[in-house]
Backbone as CSV, one residue per row, in Angstrom:
resi,resn,N_x,N_y,N_z,CA_x,CA_y,CA_z,C_x,C_y,C_z
1,MET,14.056,-16.841,-30.059,14.396,-15.473,-30.027,13.823,-14.666,-31.243
2,LEU,13.195,-13.531,-30.956,12.611,-12.697,-32.100,13.692,-11.984,-32.683
3,ARG,13.908,-12.234,-34.061,15.041,-11.492,-34.818,14.281,-10.683,-35.798
4,PRO,14.416,-9.401,-35.725,13.857,-8.566,-36.869,14.609,-8.779,-38.177
5,SER,13.707,-9.036,-39.093,14.270,-9.204,-40.412,14.068,-8.064,-41.292
6,ARG,14.450,-8.153,-42.555,14.319,-7.161,-43.539,12.831,-6.847,-43.747
7,ASP,11.973,-7.913,-43.712,10.537,-7.741,-43.778,10.052,-6.997,-42.593
8,SER,10.576,-7.169,-41.421,10.069,-6.371,-40.222,10.380,-4.940,-40.434
9,VAL,11.469,-4.521,-40.876,11.780,-3.246,-41.224,10.797,-2.536,-42.169
10,GLU,10.572,-3.398,-43.284,9.622,-2.980,-44.276,8.200,-2.772,-43.666
11,ALA,7.843,-3.621,-42.722,6.455,-3.563,-42.055,6.460,-2.152,-41.241
12,ILE,7.419,-1.910,-40.523,7.512,-0.729,-39.751,7.433,0.519,-40.599
13,ILE,8.114,0.539,-41.711,8.072,1.661,-42.619,6.705,1.838,-43.300
14,TRP,6.080,0.629,-43.647,4.691,0.687,-44.102,3.772,1.332,-43.061
15,TRP,3.797,0.927,-41.811,2.964,1.492,-40.881,3.261,2.936,-40.656
16,GLU,4.464,3.267,-40.511,4.876,4.701,-40.251,4.408,5.625,-41.348
17,LYS,4.547,5.197,-42.641,4.096,6.039,-43.744,2.626,6.402,-43.598
18,ARG,1.895,5.606,-43.004,0.442,5.797,-42.841,0.032,6.621,-41.544
19,ARG,0.957,6.776,-40.660,0.700,7.392,-39.441,0.106,8.850,-39.646
20,ILE,0.689,9.520,-40.634,0.225,10.875,-40.882,-1.286,10.870,-41.271
21,VAL,-1.713,9.951,-42.131,-3.154,9.849,-42.561,-3.954,9.571,-41.281
22,TYR,-3.501,8.502,-40.406,-4.223,8.193,-39.181,-4.358,9.396,-38.275
23,ASN,-3.325,10.211,-38.074,-3.398,11.416,-37.167,-4.318,12.548,-37.799
24,LEU,-4.242,12.640,-39.138,-5.074,13.642,-39.909,-6.527,13.234,-39.597
25,LEU,-6.841,11.959,-39.825,-8.308,11.556,-39.597,-8.700,11.775,-38.174
26,LEU,-7.874,11.440,-37.219,-8.227,11.739,-35.865,-8.317,13.154,-35.474
27,PHE,-7.513,13.935,-36.143,-7.559,15.456,-35.920,-8.884,15.906,-36.312
28,ILE,-9.331,15.487,-37.542,-10.619,15.951,-38.065,-11.789,15.497,-37.135
29,ALA,-11.669,14.256,-36.823,-12.746,13.705,-35.853,-12.709,14.389,-34.557
30,GLY,-11.576,14.657,-33.984,-11.454,15.404,-32.696,-12.006,16.891,-32.797
31,ALA,-11.642,17.523,-33.862,-12.184,18.861,-34.076,-13.645,18.921,-34.190
32,VAL,-14.230,17.945,-34.923,-15.749,17.944,-34.986,-16.322,17.662,-33.615
33,THR,-15.720,16.691,-32.886,-16.185,16.375,-31.600,-16.168,17.625,-30.629
34,ILE,-15.052,18.298,-30.646,-14.953,19.538,-29.727,-16.021,20.543,-30.151
35,LEU,-16.095,20.757,-31.478,-17.061,21.790,-31.961,-18.576,21.304,-31.541
36,VAL,-18.789,20.124,-31.684,-20.292,19.659,-31.309,-20.475,19.784,-29.837
37,ILE,-19.465,19.356,-29.062,-19.563,19.420,-27.594,-19.771,20.970,-27.212
38,GLU,-18.872,21.860,-27.751,-19.055,23.274,-27.401,-20.334,23.818,-27.926
39,LEU,-20.833,23.444,-28.977,-22.148,24.059,-29.421,-23.327,23.526,-28.609
40,VAL,-23.280,22.257,-28.256,-24.351,21.712,-27.369,-24.235,22.334,-25.969
41,GLY,-22.943,22.320,-25.543,-22.686,22.771,-24.104,-22.963,24.249,-24.000
42,ALA,-22.803,25.033,-25.020,-23.097,26.489,-24.942,-24.628,26.842,-24.675
43,ARG,-25.423,25.782,-25.019,-26.874,25.892,-24.591,-27.159,25.873,-23.029
44,PHE,-26.213,25.269,-22.377,-26.443,25.060,-20.981,-25.456,25.949,-20.017
45,ALA,-24.469,26.508,-20.653,-23.491,27.279,-19.944,-24.133,28.771,-19.747
46,ASN,-23.752,29.263,-18.656,-24.150,30.701,-18.440,-23.313,31.564,-19.312
47,PRO,-23.889,32.698,-19.763,-23.183,33.666,-20.606,-21.798,34.083,-19.989
48,GLY,-20.818,33.946,-20.817,-19.476,34.223,-20.356,-18.652,33.151,-19.647
49,GLU,-19.299,31.928,-19.430,-18.723,30.805,-18.932,-18.262,29.796,-20.040
50,ASP,-17.155,29.178,-19.862,-16.595,28.200,-20.742,-17.384,26.853,-20.494
51,VAL,-17.700,26.187,-21.689,-18.369,24.848,-21.538,-17.273,23.928,-20.926
52,GLU,-16.028,24.012,-21.400,-14.913,23.213,-20.940,-13.750,24.183,-20.751
53,GLU,-12.911,23.897,-19.757,-11.769,24.707,-19.505,-10.859,24.487,-20.834
54,PRO,-10.384,25.718,-21.358,-9.549,25.565,-22.439,-8.236,24.737,-22.309
55,LEU,-7.768,24.956,-21.038,-6.442,24.149,-20.666,-6.844,22.577,-20.558
56,GLY,-8.075,22.329,-20.201,-8.385,20.956,-20.206,-8.519,20.323,-21.541
57,ILE,-8.996,21.100,-22.553,-9.153,20.651,-23.892,-7.707,20.376,-24.509
58,ILE,-6.824,21.339,-24.108,-5.421,21.221,-24.651,-4.707,20.054,-23.986
59,ILE,-4.790,19.839,-22.683,-4.010,18.749,-21.954,-4.705,17.532,-22.351
60,GLY,-6.107,17.467,-22.391,-6.850,16.302,-22.745,-6.553,15.802,-24.188
61,GLY,-6.442,16.834,-25.077,-6.142,16.545,-26.519,-4.790,15.935,-26.650
62,ILE,-3.851,16.555,-26.021,-2.454,16.007,-26.076,-2.328,14.620,-25.581
63,ALA,-2.989,14.361,-24.399,-2.988,13.023,-23.799,-3.762,12.062,-24.691
64,TYR,-4.807,12.437,-25.389,-5.536,11.578,-26.305,-4.620,11.243,-27.525
65,VAL,-3.984,12.228,-28.112,-3.109,12.035,-29.272,-1.932,11.091,-28.862
66,LEU,-1.338,11.254,-27.720,-0.358,10.416,-27.287,-0.834,8.924,-27.149
67,GLY,-1.955,8.856,-26.447,-2.436,7.468,-26.342,-2.800,6.759,-27.594
68,ALA,-3.405,7.586,-28.514,-3.835,7.036,-29.804,-2.599,6.656,-30.571
69,ASN,-1.508,7.392,-30.514,-0.302,7.029,-31.317,0.418,5.806,-30.574
70,GLU,0.316,5.677,-29.321,0.840,4.475,-28.744,0.043,3.227,-29.259
71,CYS,-1.321,3.420,-29.301,-2.067,2.351,-29.843,-1.719,2.008,-31.377
72,TYR,-1.476,3.083,-32.015,-1.109,2.911,-33.463,0.215,2.094,-33.630
73,THR,1.122,2.502,-32.778,2.439,1.769,-32.815,2.297,0.329,-32.566
74,MET,1.234,-0.043,-31.790,0.970,-1.505,-31.552,0.705,-2.255,-32.845
75,GLY,0.264,-1.501,-33.910,0.048,-2.161,-35.178,1.243,-2.874,-35.738
76,TRP,2.368,-2.171,-35.730,3.579,-2.858,-36.327,4.256,-3.709,-35.298
77,VAL,4.091,-3.281,-34.005,4.738,-4.046,-32.973,4.084,-5.522,-32.928
78,THR,2.720,-5.546,-32.837,2.030,-6.853,-32.849,2.234,-7.601,-34.068
79,GLU,2.330,-6.955,-35.227,2.540,-7.661,-36.523,3.838,-8.375,-36.388
80,ILE,4.933,-7.752,-35.986,6.215,-8.444,-35.729,6.166,-9.646,-34.872
81,ILE,5.412,-9.412,-33.675,5.363,-10.446,-32.704,4.617,-11.587,-33.277
82,TRP,3.356,-11.451,-33.872,2.610,-12.452,-34.433,3.218,-13.229,-35.564
83,SER,4.028,-12.558,-36.289,4.772,-13.184,-37.396,6.084,-13.852,-36.978
84,GLY,6.417,-13.611,-35.703,7.673,-14.170,-35.314,8.890,-13.513,-35.894
85,GLY,8.645,-12.278,-36.400,9.678,-11.507,-37.043,9.735,-11.571,-38.594
86,ASP,8.984,-12.554,-39.139,8.875,-12.712,-40.583,7.588,-12.176,-41.061
87,THR,7.500,-10.875,-41.365,6.229,-10.222,-41.624,5.789,-10.432,-43.039
88,SER,6.587,-11.231,-43.750,6.094,-11.506,-45.070,4.783,-12.482,-44.924
89,ASN,4.641,-13.112,-43.815,3.432,-13.879,-43.537,2.230,-13.076,-43.095
90,THR,2.370,-11.828,-42.777,1.245,-11.013,-42.349,0.960,-9.812,-43.257
91,LYS,1.819,-9.705,-44.215,1.804,-8.530,-45.168,0.395,-8.371,-45.841
92,GLY,-0.203,-9.521,-46.174,-1.440,-9.437,-46.854,-2.728,-8.950,-45.983
93,ARG,-2.435,-9.055,-44.672,-3.517,-8.643,-43.680,-3.322,-7.143,-43.196
94,ARG,-2.193,-6.643,-43.486,-1.772,-5.317,-42.995,-2.816,-4.262,-43.388
95,ALA,-3.144,-4.061,-44.672,-3.957,-2.938,-45.111,-5.406,-3.075,-44.403
96,ALA,-5.918,-4.286,-44.248,-7.265,-4.424,-43.582,-7.110,-4.137,-42.192
97,ILE,-6.078,-4.541,-41.492,-5.919,-4.203,-40.045,-5.875,-2.714,-39.986
98,PHE,-5.129,-2.124,-40.770,-5.021,-0.610,-40.690,-6.349,0.055,-40.871
99,ARG,-7.122,-0.407,-41.859,-8.392,0.168,-42.070,-9.399,0.009,-40.837
100,TRP,-9.403,-1.214,-40.406,-10.267,-1.438,-39.251,-9.864,-0.680,-37.945
101,ALA,-8.551,-0.675,-37.723,-8.103,0.109,-36.543,-8.246,1.567,-36.704
102,THR,-8.129,2.059,-37.797,-8.245,3.465,-38.103,-9.820,3.788,-37.917
103,ALA,-10.634,3.038,-38.476,-12.076,3.172,-38.329,-12.512,3.194,-36.856
104,PHE,-11.992,2.258,-36.168,-12.289,2.165,-34.725,-11.820,3.387,-34.007
105,SER,-10.672,3.855,-34.269,-10.105,5.039,-33.622,-10.889,6.297,-33.904
106,VAL,-11.251,6.487,-35.159,-12.187,7.598,-35.581,-13.457,7.563,-34.910
107,LEU,-14.110,6.298,-34.892,-15.469,6.155,-34.126,-15.302,6.491,-32.630
108,LEU,-14.265,5.981,-32.094,-14.103,6.219,-30.624,-13.858,7.770,-30.436
109,THR,-13.144,8.502,-31.294,-12.947,9.843,-31.209,-14.233,10.666,-31.431
110,ILE,-15.028,10.224,-32.217,-16.275,10.983,-32.622,-17.475,10.595,-31.734
111,ALA,-17.314,9.595,-30.923,-18.471,8.957,-30.107,-19.098,10.096,-29.272
112,PRO,-18.324,11.040,-28.597,-18.941,12.040,-27.717,-19.829,12.968,-28.485
113,ALA,-19.317,13.272,-29.776,-20.111,14.182,-30.609,-21.520,13.576,-30.990
114,VAL,-21.610,12.286,-30.895,-22.895,11.584,-31.216,-23.693,11.488,-29.956
115,PHE,-22.984,11.004,-28.922,-23.838,10.711,-27.639,-24.249,11.856,-26.862
116,VAL,-23.434,12.958,-26.850,-23.843,14.169,-26.056,-25.122,14.756,-26.668
117,PRO,-25.250,15.011,-27.973,-26.502,15.595,-28.534,-27.609,14.458,-28.443
118,LEU,-27.274,13.157,-28.464,-28.287,12.300,-28.351,-28.944,12.240,-26.920
119,VAL,-28.159,12.375,-25.928,-28.588,12.443,-24.521,-29.480,13.751,-24.370
120,TRP,-28.909,14.741,-25.053,-29.676,16.113,-25.050,-31.113,15.877,-25.620
121,TRP,-31.104,15.265,-26.684,-32.353,15.105,-27.455,-33.258,14.183,-26.639
122,VAL,-32.790,13.068,-26.055,-33.661,12.106,-25.430,-34.250,12.718,-24.173
123,PHE,-33.347,13.318,-23.394,-33.724,13.856,-22.042,-34.299,15.234,-22.123
124,GLY,-34.092,15.884,-23.214,-34.669,17.238,-23.526,-34.232,18.330,-22.372
125,PHE,-32.937,18.347,-22.108,-32.526,19.274,-21.094,-32.884,20.692,-21.390
126,GLN,-33.384,21.294,-20.469,-33.940,22.802,-20.611,-32.936,23.632,-19.819
127,HIS,-32.670,24.728,-20.494,-31.771,25.762,-19.718,-32.605,26.887,-19.258
C-alpha cells in the first residue's frame, strides 16, 4: 500500500512552487506561436477574414493549458509512485526531470510556429 510520507508532501510542494514558472514559459511560447501563425496566415487570408476563429483560439488555448497542467501534475504523481511514497530516493532527480519536461512542453508548444513558416518556405505558397 502506498503511504504518502512527509517527503511526498515536500515533493508535491516542490513541484507546485514551480508550476507558475512552467505556465509562464508555456504562455510565452503559446503567444509566440499564435503570433507567428497569425502573421504567416495573414498572407493567405482574404482581407477582413480571420486566419483562425478567435473563439477557436480561446477554447483551444484553454484546452491546451488544462492538458499541459494535467501532464505537469504527473510529475509529482509519478515521483510518488516510482519512489513507493518515499520521495527522498527521487529528490536528486527532481530538478532534471522538471527541466527536461518543461523544455519538452515549450518545444511542443512552439512547434507550430516553426513548422508552419517552414512549410510555407519549402512549398512557396503564393497568394
